[in-house]
N, C-alpha and C positions, 0 to 999 in steps of 0.2 A: 504494500500500500504506500503510495507516495503522499507525503505531507508537505505542505508549503512551509518554507523557511525564509524569513526576511533578514537580509544582511545589510549592515550599514558600513560602507567602505568609502575610501577616498575616491574622488571623481576620476583621477588619473588611473587608478587601479582598475576601476570599472571599465574605462575606455580601453585599457590594455587587454582586459579579459574579453571584451566584445570583439576586439581586433583578432585576438587569438582564436576566438570562437569562429569567426568568419573564415580564417585561414585553414582551420582544421575540419570545419564542417560539424563540429560538436557544439551543442548548446552550452551556455554558461552553467546551467544547472548540472549538465553531465560532467563538465570539467570539475566543478566543485565536488560532485558525488565521487568522481574518480580519486580526487585528492583525499577525501574522507576514507575511502577504501585503503589507500596507501598508508594513512595514519593507523588504521585498524590493523593492517598486516604487520606494521612495524611493532605495534604493541604485542601482537601474538608472537612474533619472533623473540622479543624480550622475555616473555613469559615461558617460552619453550626452549630457553637456552640450555646448553649442555652443562652437565655437572662438572665440577673440578676434576673428578676422577676420569671422566670420559675425555675431557680436554687434555689431561696428561698422557692419555694413550693415543691420541690423535697423531698419526704419522709414524708410529713406533716401528712399523714394518716396512717403511719406505725404502730403505737401502738393504733389504735382505735378499738373499738368493732364492727364496721360496717361490716356486712357480704355481700358477693356478692348478695345474695338473697334480702337482705334489700335494697341495692343500686338499684338493678334491679326494685324492687317494686316502689321505689321512682321515678325512671325515667319514668316508665309506667304511674304513676299517674300524673306526671308533663306534659308528652307529649301526653297522650291519652285522 
């Protein structure tokens, strides 16, 4: 459901938004909505950040000689 929102902005900012709107073919409402989605996604990223333990393990196997085939074989032997 769409709900009306009134924004009070500087006239130059509104003019720039309308110019950008004309260039991109998006309404100013759509541009603002897209911006709010970006803000929402940034907050989700912050809330879903990795734990310190996971961060410490990130990239730990980067310079190893372990191939995908060897790892697959190891998992097969372990679980089958």
